[in-house]
N, C-alpha and C positions, 0 to 999 in steps of 0.2 A: 713864551713860545718864540723860538728862533725865527728871525726874519727870513722869508722865502727868498731863494736865489732866483735871479732873473737870468734865464739861459739865453745865450746868443748862438747863432749858427756856428758850427765848427769852422775853424780857420780854413780859408780857401774855398768856402761854400757860400751860397747866397740864398735868400728868400726872394721870391718874385711875387709882388702884390698883384691884384687882379689886372690893372691896366697894363703892367709890363708883361704879365703872363699872356694876355690877349695879343699884345704886340708881337711877342715871340711866336705865338701860335700862328699868327697871320704870315710871318716870315717863313715859318715851316711849311705852311700850305703853298706858298709861292714856290719854294724849292721843290716840293713834291711835284707840283704841276710841270715845272721845267724838266725835271728828271723823267717824268712819265711821257712827256712829249717826244723824247728821244727813244722811247721804247724800253726804258729801264723799269724793273719790277722790285718792289720792296721786300726785303728780308729782315728778320729780327733774330739776333743771337743772344745767348745768356749774358747777363750783366757780369757774371764771373766765370772764369775759365780755369783750366788746370795751369798752374804756374809754369809747368814744363813747356807749354805751348809757346811761351816767350823766352824762357831761359835756354831752350834747345838751340836757338840761333844766336842769342845775344849774350849768353853766359850768365853765371851766377851773380855777377856784380850788378845786374839790373834790379836785383831784389830791393836795393836801397831806393830805387826810383818808383816803387810800386806798393800797393796795399796788398800784402800777402798774408794769408791766414790758413791754418790747418783745418781739415775736416774734423768732425766730431769723433771722439773715441769710440762711439758706438759703431762707426764704420768698420773698425777692426773687429768688433764682436760679431758683426754681420758677415764675417768671413772675407772681407776685402783687404786683409793685410794691414799694412801701415796706413794710417789715415792720410789721404792725399793732401797736397798743398794746393790751394786755390789762390787766384788773384783777381781783384776787380779790374776789368779790362782797361788797359791804357789806350787802346786804339782798336779798330775793327777790321783791318785787312787780314790779320792773322786768323781771327775767328771765322771770317768768311771763307778763307782757304781751308780751314779745318772742316767747316760745314760742307764745302764743295766735295771733300773726300768722303766724309762720314754720312752725308745726307743724300748721296746718290746723284748729285748734280752732274758728275763727270760723264754720265751717259746721255745727258741732254744734248739736243742739237746746238751747235756752236754758231755764232758766239752767244754766251750767256750774259745778259745785262742785268746787273743787280744794283740796288741802292739801299742805303740805310740812313736813318737819323736816330741817334741815340746818345746817351750820356756815357762818359768815360772818366777814368780816375787816374791821377798821377801824383805821387808824393813829390811835390815841387815847392819851391819857395814862392808863396803867393805874392802877387803884385798886380799892377795894372795890366789887364789882358791875360793874366796867368792865374789859373784857379786849380784847385785840387779836384774839384768836380766840374767837368765841362762837357759841352755837347759837340758832337761831330756829325756832319752830314757828308755823304760821299757816295761814289760809285765804283764798282769793279766790273770791268769788261773782260770776260774770261773766254779764251779760246782762239782769238785772232792774233797771229804774229805780224800782221801787216801794218804799215804806217797809217792806213785809213783809221784804224782803231785809236791810235795815239792822237791823231788830229781831232777825232770826234770827242774824246774826253776833254781835251783842252777847250774846244769850242763850247762844249756843254758847261764847263766851269765859267767861261766868260759870259755866256747867255744867262746863267743863273745870277751873276752879279748885276747884269743889266736889268733883269726882271725884278730884282730887289730895289731898283732905283739908285744903285750905287754908281759913282763916277770917281775920277781921279785915282784910279788904280793902275798898277803897272804889271803887265804879264811878261815874265821872263822864262825863256825856254832854252834848255841845254840838252846834252846827251852824255850820259856817263860812259858810254862806249868809247868816247875819245880818251878820257882819263884811264879807264880800265885797259884800253888797248895799248897805250904807251907803257903802262905799268907791267902788263903781262909780257909784252915783248922785251921789257927790261928785266925780266926774271923775278918779278915781285909776285909772291903767292897771294891767293884770294884773301886769306886771313889778314895779311899785312895791308892789302888793298883796302879792306873794310875799315881797318883802324885808321888808315890815312884819310879815307873819305870822311870819317867822323871828325878828324882833326881839321880838315879843310872846311867842313860845314860849320864847325864852331868858329873858325877864324873869319869866314865870310859873314856869319851872323853877327859877330862882334863889330866888324867893319861897317856893316849895315846900320847897327845901332848908333855908331859914332856919326854916321852921315845925317841922322835925324836929331843929333844933339844929345843923345843919351850917354851918360857916363858908363864905361865898362871898367869894373874894378878887379884887381887881382885878389889873391887870398888874404892879404893884409888890409884891404880896403883902399889901396892906392889906385887912382884912375890910370888906366892904360892908354898909351898912345897907339896910333896906327903902326908905328915902327915896332912897338912892343909886341903887338899881335902877330906881325909878320915874322919877327925874330922867334917868337914862341913856336910858330908853325915850322920854321926851319929847324929848330932844335928837335921838334917831334920827328921830323923826317930823318934827322941824324940818328935818333934813337931807333928808328925803324930801319936803319942801315940803307937809306935811299941816298945815293951819292950822286955827284956830278957825272955826266951832264943831265941825268934824269931829273935831279932835284930842280934845276933851273927850268926845265921844260914844264914841270908841274907848277912851279911858282908863276910861270908866265900865263897859265890858264886863268889865274885869279883876275887878270886885267882884260881878258878877252870878252868884252861885253859891249854891245852896241847894235847898230842896224844890221839886218841880215846879210846884205851883200858884202859889206865891209868886214864883218867878223868871220863869216864863212870863208872868205878869200884869205884872210890873215891866218886862220887856223889850218887851211889846206896847205899853205906855204910852210907854216911852222912844223906841221906833223906829216909832211908828205912822205917821209921815210918809214912811217908806221902804216902798214897795210890795214890793221884793225881800226886805228884811229881814222884813217881816210874813209873806210867803209862806213863808220859811224857818222861821219860828217855828211856823206852822201845820203844816208838814211834821214838824218836830221833835215837836210835840204828838201827831201821829198815830203816829209811831214809838214814842213812849213808851206810848201806849195799847196798841199791838200787843205791845210788850215785856212789859207786865204780863200779857198773855194767855199768854205763855211762862212766867209765874210769877216773873218778875224784878221785884221791887217795891222793893228796897233799892238806891237809886241817888241820885245828886245831879245836878241840872241845873247845868252849868258852862259859861257862854258865854265864859269866858276861854281855853278849850282852843283852841289854834291849830295844833298839830302842826307841827313844824319842816320836814317835807317839803312841798314846794310843790305837790304834785299833788292834794291833797284839795280837794273841791268842795262837799261837803254835810255830812251827819252826821259827827261825829268823837267818839271816846270814848277814855278811858284808864282803866286799873285800877291802883290803887296799893296797896302793902302797906307801911304806915308803919314796921313793925318793921325794914325793910331800910334805913332811914335815908335818906341823900341820893339813893341809887339805888333809890327805892321803886317806880318804875313797872315793872310786870311785863307790861303789855299796852297796846297802842295800835293804833288803826285808824280806819277811816272810809270814806266814799264818795269814789271818784275816777273821775268819768265821762269825763275827757278824756285819760287817760294812754295808752290804746290808740291813739287817733287821733293823739296827739302822736308816736307811733312809726311812723306811716304806715299804721295799720290803720283799719278802719271805725269810725265813731262807736259806742262801746260802753259802756254803763253798767256799773259794777262797784263792789263794796264788799268789805271784808275787814279782817283784823287780823293782827298778829304778836305772839306771846308771847316774852318774854325767857326762854328755857328755863333758862339758868344761874341767873337770879334766882329762878325758881320752885323750883328744886332747893334753893337756899339757904334760901328761905322754909320749905320742907318740913323741912329740918334744924332751923331755928329753932323750929319748932313741935313738935320732939321726935320726928319721924318718923325711923326708922332702918331699915336693910335687914331685911326680914321673914324672908328665907330663912336658916335656921340652918345649912344645909349646901348645898354646890354639887355634891356627888356623892351619889347614892343608895346605892351599894353598892361595896365594894372586893372584888375577887376575889383571894383569898390562897392561893397554893400552899403546901402543907405542906413541900415540899422543892424544891431547885433543879431536879430532874428533871421537875417538874410545871409549870414556868413556861409552856411552850408550850401545854399544855392550859388553863391559867388564861387565857392571852390569847384562846384560841378561845372560851371561855365568856364572857369579857368582851365580845367582839364580838357574840355572840348576844344578850347582854343589851342592848347598844346598839341592835341592830336591832329589839329589842322596845320601844324607847323608854325604857329605863332608863339613867340617867346612871351610868356605871360607870368605876371606876378599877382599875388593876392596878399592882402594885409594879414600879418601874423602878430601884430602888436595891439590889436583891438582898438585902433584909432577910430575917431569919428570920421564921417565922410569927408569933411573939410580937411581933417588931418591927413587922410590918405591922399587926397589930391595935392596938398601942399608937399607931402613927401615925394610924390611922383614928379612934381615940378623940380625939386632939388636934384632928383636923379635923371632929369631930362627924358623921362618916359613920354613918348609922343602921343599915346592914346590912353583913354580910360573908358572902361565899360562900367557904367553906373547901374547897379541892380537895385531898383526901387520896388516897393511892395505893389503899388498900383500898376506899374509897367509889367511886372512879372505876372500878375494875374491875367494880363492880356497876351502873355507869351512874348513880351518885348523887353528891351533894355535901352538905355541911353548911351549912344556912342559919342564920346567927346574928343575933339581935337585939342590937345593940351597947349598947342602953340597958338592957334587962332582963337581959342576959347569958344569956337562954334560947336554945336552939338545937334544931334537928331535922334529921334526915337525909331528903332528898327525892330523887326522880328529877330529873335535870337539867332536863327540860322542865317538871316541876311547880314546881321552884324558880324558874325564869324566869317562869312564869305568875303565881306568887304575888307575886313582886317587882313585876311589871308592874302588877298590880291594886292593891297597897298603896301603891306610889309614885305612881300616877296618881290614886288616890282622895285621897291625902294632899296 
């Protein structure tokens, strides 16, 4: 008989054993609590969408970055024509915009505050902090064109990191209206703008990796230098026919990063001849004033933020945790006022962000956070003999109905074996079901830590366990 194969998780995916799954669930509960404290409501979209939802904006070439599959041939036989192409969702902003249009949300009172927590998929080279199956948590604030909305989503992102107990992160805030303004007034069309924004995002990302000591390689495996990255960006601008003096103005934005007063002043001076860029800077300054009203004052103004996704139109921001190394970005977002209309919906302003949930969890571990729960069961119900197992099961069910997490022996252990097993699992209480006690309608309630015990009526034991486990 051939030797059985031992299957491993597919490349770029992971198993989560109970303790890690519980840790992640606790982080998720914290995130939900913060989101809901700001009035956001949860939505859930399908794990897979029509491929066209993404290719419509980003082109056919994104196929190589996604998990795309065809519908079943029977869909043709059911009169639906050519089987459609589907994609495992790589992010959730596009599906929420699709849902906003198809689900009737466009008629709701504005603003509409939505949040999500879900898994996404991207065909990427796996590595530290990069997976093919990953989780995102985020918000979309739809319907407000005002700076107050932008300030609120940034403040919400920062408050979420604080609630998770994270520190040593950097919040960077910029405004794509500055870059788009000088490009538009320089005669650069939107398609070329989007391609340039992607090139800038790649360059800034590579420079960021170099700052934390990660090697950035070219196609042949040779490490790139900072000069190589900047030369590559200049070459890309040449290919896009962006000439001087516009090219120099774009390149100067990469270094416009620092304290609010200093950077805004420098940018106003550098781009004072561009009306659109100046308007964007004024809006950014107003957003920052509002953000400080939320209590967020520790941030950097960074006009090099481009965000690789081409739908951003205004404020953009990112939050990095340098301890994570090259994959240090844990949050990214901004304003996208045209995405809904690009999908055939009404003109709709919107802003939001996505958190890299996996990276947040990794950062929590790096800061020494571990699962707080010492036990996953509150009480074990232990029959003193085999004849009492049915009664033990009934008592365990009553405890569960009272909200007490209860276990009952399924291995036919002796009473001493059950109690020893409970000790190993750090279960704090045991309900011992003895024949004599049960005839009197009673059980023995044992504190596994102190080894003290007392005999109580069954109802009284259940009530005492309910109180002490809920209060604990």
